[in-house]
C-alpha positions as CSV (number, residue, x, y, z in Angstrom):
1,M,-70.8,-31.3,-20.6
2,L,-74.1,-30.3,-18.9
3,G,-73.5,-32.3,-15.7
4,E,-76.0,-33.5,-13.1
5,T,-77.9,-31.2,-10.8
6,V,-77.5,-31.7,-7.0
7,P,-78.5,-29.7,-3.9
8,V,-75.9,-27.2,-2.8
9,S,-76.2,-28.5,0.7
10,A,-75.1,-32.0,-0.4
11,L,-71.6,-30.9,-1.3
12,L,-68.7,-30.9,1.1
13,P,-65.3,-29.0,0.9
14,G,-62.6,-31.0,-0.7
15,D,-58.9,-31.4,-0.2
16,S,-57.8,-28.2,-1.9
17,P,-54.2,-27.6,-3.0
18,R,-54.7,-23.9,-2.1
19,L,-52.8,-23.2,1.2
20,A,-54.6,-19.9,1.8
21,G,-58.2,-21.2,0.9
22,E,-60.7,-19.4,-1.3
23,N,-60.3,-15.9,-2.6
24,V,-63.3,-13.7,-1.6
25,E,-63.0,-11.3,-4.6
26,H,-62.9,-14.2,-7.0
27,I,-66.0,-15.6,-5.4
28,R,-67.8,-12.3,-5.8
29,L,-66.8,-12.1,-9.5
30,L,-68.1,-15.6,-10.2
31,A,-71.3,-14.8,-8.3
32,A,-72.0,-12.1,-10.9
33,M,-71.8,-14.6,-13.8
34,H,-74.9,-16.3,-15.1
35,D,-73.6,-19.6,-16.3
36,L,-70.8,-21.4,-14.4
37,P,-69.2,-24.7,-15.5
38,P,-70.1,-27.8,-13.5
39,I,-68.3,-28.5,-10.3
40,L,-66.1,-31.6,-10.2
41,V,-67.1,-33.8,-7.3
42,Q,-65.9,-37.1,-5.8
43,R,-68.9,-39.4,-6.0
44,G,-68.2,-41.5,-3.0
45,T,-67.7,-38.6,-0.5
46,M,-69.5,-35.7,-2.3
47,R,-66.4,-33.7,-1.7
48,V,-65.5,-31.0,-4.2
49,I,-62.4,-31.8,-6.3
50,D,-62.5,-28.6,-8.4
51,G,-64.9,-25.7,-8.0
52,M,-64.9,-24.5,-4.4
53,H,-65.0,-20.9,-5.7
54,R,-68.0,-21.8,-7.8
55,L,-69.7,-23.5,-4.9
56,R,-69.1,-20.5,-2.6
57,A,-70.5,-18.2,-5.4
58,A,-73.6,-20.3,-5.7
59,K,-74.2,-20.1,-2.0
60,L,-73.6,-16.3,-2.1
61,R,-76.3,-16.0,-4.8
62,G,-78.7,-18.1,-2.8
63,D,-78.8,-20.9,-5.4
64,E,-80.3,-24.1,-4.1
65,T,-78.8,-26.4,-6.7
66,V,-75.6,-26.6,-8.8
67,R,-74.4,-28.6,-11.7
68,V,-71.7,-31.2,-11.0
69,T,-69.6,-33.8,-12.8
70,F,-68.9,-36.9,-10.8
71,F,-65.5,-38.6,-10.5
72,D,-65.2,-42.2,-9.3
73,G,-61.8,-42.7,-7.7
74,D,-59.9,-42.7,-4.4
75,D,-58.7,-39.7,-2.4
76,A,-55.1,-39.8,-3.9
77,A,-56.5,-39.7,-7.4
78,A,-58.9,-37.0,-6.5
79,F,-56.1,-34.8,-5.1
80,L,-54.1,-35.3,-8.3
81,L,-57.1,-34.3,-10.4
82,S,-57.7,-31.3,-8.1
83,V,-54.1,-30.0,-8.7
84,D,-54.3,-30.6,-12.4
85,A,-57.7,-28.8,-12.7
86,N,-56.5,-25.8,-10.7
87,I,-53.3,-25.5,-12.7
88,K,-55.1,-25.5,-16.1
89,H,-58.0,-23.0,-15.4
90,G,-59.6,-20.6,-13.0
91,L,-57.6,-18.8,-10.3
92,P,-54.0,-19.9,-10.7
93,L,-52.2,-21.8,-8.0
94,S,-49.2,-19.9,-6.5
95,R,-45.7,-21.4,-6.7
96,A,-46.0,-22.2,-2.9
97,D,-49.3,-24.1,-3.6
98,R,-47.7,-26.1,-6.4
99,E,-44.6,-26.9,-4.4
100,A,-46.7,-28.0,-1.4
101,A,-48.7,-30.2,-3.9
102,A,-45.5,-31.7,-5.3
103,T,-44.4,-32.6,-1.7
104,R,-47.7,-34.4,-1.1
105,I,-47.6,-36.1,-4.5
106,L,-44.1,-37.4,-3.7
107,R,-45.3,-38.8,-0.5
108,L,-48.2,-40.5,-2.2
109,Y,-46.2,-41.8,-5.2
110,P,-42.5,-41.9,-4.2
111,Q,-41.8,-44.2,-7.2
112,W,-42.7,-41.4,-9.6
113,S,-39.9,-39.7,-11.6
114,D,-39.1,-36.1,-11.0
115,R,-40.5,-35.3,-14.5
116,A,-43.8,-37.0,-13.6
117,V,-44.1,-35.1,-10.3
118,A,-43.2,-31.9,-12.0
119,A,-45.8,-32.4,-14.7
120,A,-48.5,-33.2,-12.2
121,A,-47.7,-30.1,-10.0
122,G,-46.9,-27.6,-12.7
123,L,-43.3,-27.2,-11.8
124,S,-39.9,-27.8,-13.4
125,P,-38.2,-31.2,-12.9
126,T,-35.3,-29.4,-11.1
127,T,-37.7,-28.0,-8.5
128,A,-39.3,-31.5,-8.1
129,S,-35.9,-33.0,-7.6
130,G,-35.0,-30.4,-4.9
131,I,-38.3,-31.2,-3.1
132,R,-37.5,-34.9,-3.3
133,R,-34.1,-34.3,-1.7
134,R,-35.6,-32.4,1.1
135,L,-38.0,-35.2,1.8
136,L,-35.4,-37.9,1.7
137,Q,-32.9,-35.9,3.8
138,P,-34.8,-34.1,6.5
139,A,-33.4,-31.4,8.8
140,A,-30.8,-33.8,10.2
141,R,-28.6,-33.1,7.2
142,E,-28.1,-29.5,8.6
143,G,-27.6,-30.8,12.1
144,S,-30.5,-31.4,14.5
145,R,-31.4,-32.7,17.9
146,V,-34.4,-34.6,19.3
147,G,-36.0,-33.0,22.4
148,R,-37.7,-34.8,25.3
149,D,-41.0,-34.2,23.5
150,G,-39.8,-36.2,20.6
151,R,-39.7,-33.2,18.2
152,V,-36.7,-32.7,15.9
153,R,-35.1,-29.3,16.1
154,P,-32.3,-28.0,13.9
155,L,-29.1,-26.8,15.6
156,D,-28.7,-24.2,12.9
157,G,-32.0,-22.7,11.8
158,S,-30.5,-20.4,9.1
159,A,-31.6,-22.7,6.3
160,G,-35.2,-22.8,7.5
161,R,-35.2,-19.0,7.9
162,R,-34.0,-18.6,4.3
163,R,-36.7,-20.9,3.1
164,A,-39.3,-18.9,5.1
165,S,-38.0,-15.7,3.6
166,A,-38.3,-17.1,0.1
167,V,-41.9,-18.3,0.8
168,I,-42.8,-14.8,2.1
169,A,-41.2,-13.2,-0.9
170,L,-43.2,-15.4,-3.2
171,R,-46.5,-15.2,-1.2
172,P,-46.4,-12.1,1.0
173,D,-50.1,-12.6,1.9
174,A,-49.7,-16.2,3.1
175,P,-50.9,-16.9,6.7
176,L,-48.1,-17.6,9.1
177,R,-49.1,-21.2,9.6
178,A,-48.9,-21.8,5.8
179,I,-45.4,-20.2,5.7
180,A,-44.2,-22.3,8.6
181,K,-45.5,-25.5,7.1
182,E,-44.0,-24.8,3.7
183,A,-40.6,-23.8,5.1
184,G,-40.5,-26.5,7.8
185,V,-40.1,-24.0,10.6
186,S,-42.2,-23.0,13.7
187,V,-45.0,-20.4,13.5
188,G,-42.9,-18.3,15.8
189,T,-39.9,-18.4,13.5
190,A,-42.1,-17.5,10.5
191,R,-43.5,-14.5,12.4
192,D,-39.9,-13.4,13.4
193,V,-38.7,-13.8,9.8
194,R,-41.6,-11.7,8.4
195,A,-41.0,-9.0,11.0
196,R,-37.3,-8.8,10.2
197,L,-38.0,-8.6,6.5
198,Q,-40.5,-5.8,7.0
199,A,-37.9,-3.9,9.0
200,G,-35.4,-4.4,6.1
201,R,-33.2,-6.7,8.2
202,D,-31.5,-10.0,7.4
203,P,-34.0,-12.9,8.2
204,V,-31.1,-15.0,9.5
205,L,-30.1,-14.4,13.1
206,T,-26.5,-13.4,13.8
207,P,-24.7,-16.1,15.9
208,Q,-24.2,-15.1,19.5
209,R,-20.6,-16.1,19.3
210,P,-19.5,-15.8,15.7
211,A,-16.2,-17.1,14.5
212,A,-13.4,-14.5,14.0
213,E,-13.9,-12.9,10.6
214,P,-10.9,-11.4,8.8
215,E,-11.0,-7.8,8.0
216,P,-11.5,-7.1,4.3
217,A,-8.4,-6.4,2.4
218,A,-7.7,-2.9,1.1
219,D,-8.5,-3.9,-2.4
220,D,-11.8,-5.6,-1.5
221,G,-14.3,-4.1,-3.9
222,P,-18.1,-3.9,-3.7
223,E,-18.6,-7.5,-4.9
224,A,-16.4,-8.9,-2.2
225,R,-18.3,-6.9,0.5
226,R,-21.5,-8.2,-0.9
227,R,-20.3,-11.8,-0.3
228,R,-19.6,-11.6,3.4
229,P,-19.8,-15.0,5.1
230,G,-23.2,-15.6,6.7
231,Q,-25.0,-13.0,4.5
232,A,-28.3,-14.4,3.2
233,P,-28.9,-14.1,-0.5
234,A,-31.9,-11.9,-1.4
235,P,-34.9,-14.1,-2.3
236,S,-35.7,-14.0,-6.0
237,V,-39.2,-13.2,-7.2
238,D,-40.2,-13.9,-10.7
239,W,-42.4,-11.0,-11.6
240,P,-43.0,-12.1,-15.2
241,A,-44.5,-15.4,-13.9
242,V,-46.6,-13.6,-11.2
243,R,-47.7,-11.1,-13.8
244,G,-48.8,-13.9,-16.2
245,N,-51.0,-15.4,-13.4
246,L,-52.4,-12.0,-12.4
247,I,-53.5,-11.0,-15.9
248,R,-55.2,-14.4,-16.4
249,D,-57.2,-14.0,-13.1
250,P,-60.7,-12.7,-14.1
251,A,-60.7,-10.6,-10.9
252,V,-57.8,-8.6,-12.3
253,K,-58.3,-9.0,-16.0
254,Y,-61.9,-7.6,-16.0
255,A,-61.4,-4.9,-13.4
256,E,-60.1,-1.5,-14.4
257,L,-58.2,-1.0,-11.2
258,G,-56.8,-4.5,-11.5
259,R,-55.3,-3.8,-14.9
260,A,-54.0,-0.4,-13.7
261,F,-52.2,-2.2,-10.8
262,V,-50.4,-4.5,-13.2
263,R,-49.3,-1.6,-15.3
264,W,-48.2,0.2,-12.2
265,A,-46.2,-2.8,-11.0
266,D,-44.5,-3.2,-14.4
267,G,-42.8,0.1,-13.7
268,H,-42.0,-0.5,-10.0
269,V,-40.9,-4.1,-9.7
270,V,-37.1,-4.4,-9.7
271,D,-35.3,-7.6,-10.7
272,P,-33.1,-8.5,-7.7
273,A,-30.0,-8.7,-9.9
274,A,-30.7,-5.8,-12.3
275,W,-29.6,-3.0,-10.0
276,R,-26.0,-4.1,-9.8
277,E,-25.0,-2.7,-13.2
278,F,-26.3,0.8,-12.2
279,V,-24.4,1.2,-9.0
280,D,-21.4,2.6,-10.7
281,A,-23.6,5.0,-12.7
282,V,-24.4,7.0,-9.6
283,P,-21.7,9.8,-9.0
284,P,-20.1,9.6,-5.6
285,Y,-21.7,12.9,-4.4
286,W,-25.2,11.5,-5.2
287,R,-24.8,8.1,-3.6
288,K,-26.1,9.1,-0.2
289,S,-29.2,10.7,-1.7
290,V,-30.0,7.8,-4.0
291,A,-29.4,5.4,-1.2
292,E,-32.0,7.3,0.9
293,L,-34.4,7.2,-2.1
294,A,-33.9,3.4,-2.4
295,R,-34.7,3.0,1.3
296,S,-37.8,5.2,0.9
297,C,-39.0,3.0,-2.0
298,A,-38.3,-0.2,-0.1
299,G,-40.2,1.3,2.9
300,A,-43.2,2.1,0.6
301,W,-43.2,-1.5,-0.7
302,L,-43.1,-2.9,2.9
303,A,-46.0,-0.7,3.8
304,F,-47.9,-2.0,0.8
305,A,-47.1,-5.6,1.8
306,Q,-48.2,-4.9,5.4
307,E,-51.5,-3.4,4.1
308,L,-52.1,-6.5,1.9
309,E,-51.4,-8.8,4.9
310,D,-53.7,-6.9,7.2
311,R,-56.5,-7.2,4.6
312,A,-55.8,-10.9,3.9
């Protein structure tokens, strides 16, 4: 479809499902291309539904006009179309983007089934069901209080901190406000969780007056010690899914250094559960050295994450 030609200045930013906004490198890559697909625009508002990266690329090139395809529909339908378009092509939406989109879709269409919401947001029905439960049962299910300012605050913030740590693990480059919004915590809590993770500490605060905890029995093995009460589970990151999105991104796929990064990450990303079978393979007299090596590797990854965040 050729689309209609309109002035660049006539288009307005739309309601994008991307929590972190546009990607500068992707914009530069598109700006180097000669022929870009038409931008999808809501006719009544002239807001971009799909194609903000293309619009930014056109402005970067100094183009005065762009090709557009118009959509006649309300804001809710436009948002659904935006999510669908961003899932199917272009720079992929992150999992956090898709979960945030599912949250909004459930608020717009609470009568939709979990399968319908999941299909619209590019998630599994199980994930959509979990998001619905969180919406129907807010923080009060974990215990909360209402302050004089009318804001609801949880008495036990451990669940929110775990959610924040999971968001950070999935999207380490996300802004603090986006992390806080997705996890349902304050920006200050999101900042503290990120700092604790970077320091290799548990993101959940230790209670000031913890209940008495029995000493481990003499026959308690490593598995029992790994399941101490109050110990937060390590957030799981699905590298194959992230890798699939990375290699489909033109900014990575068509860049030599981008492809080299994916190959490098293939040999350095560790499945959170894969290491357990190798613990017993390390002889006792090597355990301290290997533990120091593991901490060194973890520190290198944390430094890598910090550098990415500083450049975001």
